[in-house]
C-alpha positions as CSV (number, residue, x, y, z in Angstrom):
1,X,37.0,94.6,2.6
2,X,34.7,95.7,-0.2
3,X,37.7,97.0,-2.1
4,X,39.4,93.6,-1.7
5,X,36.3,91.8,-3.0
6,X,36.1,94.1,-6.0
7,X,39.8,93.5,-6.8
8,X,39.3,89.8,-6.5
9,X,36.2,89.9,-8.8
10,X,38.0,92.0,-11.3
11,X,41.0,89.6,-11.3
12,X,38.7,86.6,-11.8
13,X,36.8,88.3,-14.6
14,X,40.1,89.2,-16.3
15,X,41.4,85.7,-16.1
16,X,38.1,84.3,-17.5
17,X,38.1,86.8,-20.3
18,X,41.7,86.0,-21.1
19,X,40.8,82.2,-21.3
20,X,37.8,82.8,-23.6
21,X,39.6,82.4,-26.9
22,X,41.1,79.2,-25.6
23,X,37.7,77.7,-24.7
24,X,36.2,78.7,-28.1
25,X,39.2,77.3,-30.1
26,X,38.9,74.0,-28.2
27,X,35.5,73.5,-29.8
28,X,35.6,71.7,-33.2
29,X,34.9,73.9,-36.2
30,X,31.7,72.1,-37.1
31,X,30.3,72.7,-33.5
32,X,30.8,76.5,-33.9
33,X,29.0,76.7,-37.2
34,X,27.5,73.3,-38.0
35,X,25.5,74.2,-41.1
36,X,27.3,77.1,-42.7
37,X,29.4,75.0,-45.1
38,X,26.4,73.0,-46.2
39,X,24.6,76.2,-47.0
40,X,27.6,77.4,-49.0
41,X,27.9,74.1,-50.8
42,X,24.2,74.1,-51.7
43,X,24.3,77.7,-52.9
44,X,27.4,77.1,-55.0
45,X,25.9,74.0,-56.6
46,X,22.7,75.8,-57.4
47,X,24.8,78.6,-59.0
48,X,26.6,76.1,-61.1
49,X,23.3,74.6,-62.2
50,X,22.2,78.1,-63.3
51,X,25.5,78.6,-65.2
52,X,25.0,75.3,-66.9
53,X,21.4,76.2,-67.9
54,X,22.6,79.5,-69.3
55,X,25.4,77.9,-71.3
56,X,23.0,75.2,-72.7
57,X,20.7,78.1,-73.9
58,X,23.7,79.9,-75.4
59,X,24.5,76.7,-77.4
60,X,20.9,76.4,-78.6
61,X,20.5,74.6,-82.0
62,X,20.5,71.0,-83.0
63,X,19.4,68.5,-80.3
64,X,22.1,66.2,-78.8
65,X,22.5,62.8,-80.3
66,X,21.4,59.9,-78.0
67,X,24.6,57.9,-78.1
68,X,26.7,58.1,-74.9
69,X,29.5,60.6,-75.7
70,X,31.1,60.5,-72.3
71,X,31.3,57.0,-70.9
72,X,33.2,57.8,-67.6
73,X,30.8,60.4,-66.2
74,X,29.3,59.6,-62.7
75,X,26.0,57.7,-62.6
76,X,23.2,60.0,-61.4
77,X,20.5,58.8,-59.0
78,X,17.7,61.3,-58.0
79,X,15.2,59.1,-56.3
80,X,13.7,60.2,-53.0
81,X,14.7,56.9,-51.4
82,X,18.3,57.4,-52.3
83,X,18.3,60.8,-50.6
84,X,16.8,59.5,-47.4
85,X,19.5,56.8,-47.0
86,X,22.5,59.0,-47.5
87,X,25.3,58.8,-45.0
88,X,27.5,61.8,-44.3
89,X,31.1,60.7,-44.9
90,X,30.6,58.3,-47.8
91,X,28.4,60.8,-49.6
92,X,30.8,63.7,-49.2
93,X,33.6,61.5,-50.5
94,X,31.6,60.3,-53.5
95,X,30.4,63.8,-54.3
96,X,34.0,65.1,-54.2
97,X,35.2,62.3,-56.5
98,X,32.3,63.0,-58.9
99,X,32.9,66.8,-59.0
100,X,36.6,66.0,-59.7
101,X,35.5,63.7,-62.6
102,X,33.3,66.4,-64.1
103,X,36.1,68.9,-63.7
104,X,38.4,66.7,-65.7
105,X,35.8,66.5,-68.5
106,X,35.3,70.3,-68.5
107,X,39.0,70.9,-68.7
108,X,39.1,68.7,-71.8
109,X,36.2,70.6,-73.3
110,X,37.8,73.9,-72.5
111,X,41.0,72.9,-74.3
112,X,38.9,71.9,-77.3
113,X,36.9,75.1,-77.4
114,X,40.0,77.3,-77.0
115,X,41.8,75.4,-79.8
116,X,38.8,76.0,-82.2
117,X,38.2,79.6,-80.9
118,X,34.7,78.6,-80.0
119,X,32.4,81.3,-78.6
120,X,31.7,79.2,-75.4
121,X,35.3,79.2,-74.2
122,X,35.1,82.2,-71.8
123,X,31.9,80.8,-70.3
124,X,33.5,77.4,-69.8
125,X,36.5,79.0,-68.1
126,X,34.1,80.7,-65.7
127,X,32.3,77.4,-65.0
128,X,35.6,75.6,-64.3
129,X,36.6,78.3,-61.8
130,X,33.3,77.8,-59.9
131,X,33.7,74.0,-60.0
132,X,37.2,74.4,-58.5
133,X,35.8,76.7,-55.8
134,X,33.1,74.2,-54.9
135,X,35.6,71.4,-54.7
136,X,37.6,73.5,-52.3
137,X,34.6,74.0,-50.1
138,X,33.8,70.3,-50.2
139,X,37.4,69.4,-49.2
140,X,37.1,71.7,-46.2
141,X,33.8,70.0,-45.2
142,X,35.4,66.6,-45.6
143,X,38.3,67.6,-43.3
144,X,35.9,68.8,-40.6
145,X,34.2,65.4,-40.5
146,X,37.2,63.3,-41.4
147,X,35.7,61.9,-44.6
148,X,38.3,60.0,-46.8
149,X,39.1,61.0,-50.3
150,X,38.4,58.6,-53.2
151,X,41.1,58.3,-55.8
152,X,39.9,59.7,-59.1
153,X,41.3,57.9,-62.2
154,X,41.9,59.8,-65.4
155,X,38.5,59.6,-67.3
156,X,38.0,58.0,-70.6
157,X,37.5,60.9,-73.0
158,X,36.2,60.9,-76.6
159,X,38.4,62.0,-79.5
160,X,38.7,65.7,-80.0
161,X,35.8,67.2,-82.1
162,X,36.9,68.4,-85.4
163,X,34.0,70.8,-86.3
164,X,31.9,73.5,-84.6
165,X,28.9,71.2,-84.8
166,X,30.8,68.4,-83.0
167,X,31.9,70.9,-80.3
168,X,28.3,72.0,-79.8
169,X,27.2,68.3,-79.5
170,X,30.0,67.5,-77.0
171,X,29.3,70.7,-75.0
172,X,25.6,70.1,-74.7
173,X,26.0,66.4,-73.9
174,X,28.4,67.2,-71.0
175,X,26.4,70.2,-69.8
176,X,23.1,68.3,-69.7
177,X,24.6,65.5,-67.6
178,X,26.2,68.1,-65.3
179,X,23.0,70.0,-64.8
180,X,21.3,66.8,-63.7
181,X,24.2,66.0,-61.4
182,X,24.1,69.5,-59.8
183,X,20.4,69.0,-59.1
184,X,21.2,65.7,-57.4
185,X,24.2,67.2,-55.5
186,X,22.3,70.2,-54.2
187,X,19.5,67.8,-52.9
188,X,22.2,65.6,-51.3
189,X,23.8,68.6,-49.5
190,X,20.4,69.6,-48.2
191,X,19.7,66.1,-47.0
192,X,23.0,65.9,-45.3
193,X,22.4,69.3,-43.6
194,X,19.1,68.1,-42.2
195,X,20.8,65.0,-40.8
196,X,23.4,67.1,-39.0
197,X,20.6,69.2,-37.5
198,X,18.8,66.1,-36.1
């Protein structure tokens, strides 16, 4: 009788162990690791912010003119009230669209710097690679929560700079806006993470 019970217990345990992968795969991805992607998004955004800071320092020289050089860049709001009222899906969709817009601008600047053999070209290429990586992480997070994509229209870009000084001005204008945007985006990701924990 004891042998029969042991055999039955072993059989039941084997069946349960065999079904374990099925039970875990039935859970949605965000239930298994709800905050891992927000941590990655925040860290990647902070890393981009540091790259931006370093590239601005690399281009040190004349201050940037005040006139708006890039008219189609996203508006940046960094007020505490804005952070507290963020909603998950619309915010992820908007951040994705904004990062794509910045990526278009950096691709334009990268072509300009390569054409003029500007010393910042390799660093811009590295930055674009990290932006694309972040966009991929963001797309994965959007899929997990079923956030819609916003169509990104081709941005209105200024004429190509014709001198090293103009390239520096364009680069610093874009980088300074992107540094502010990365600060806002990292705060937004942290805010969204805290709301998913609530």
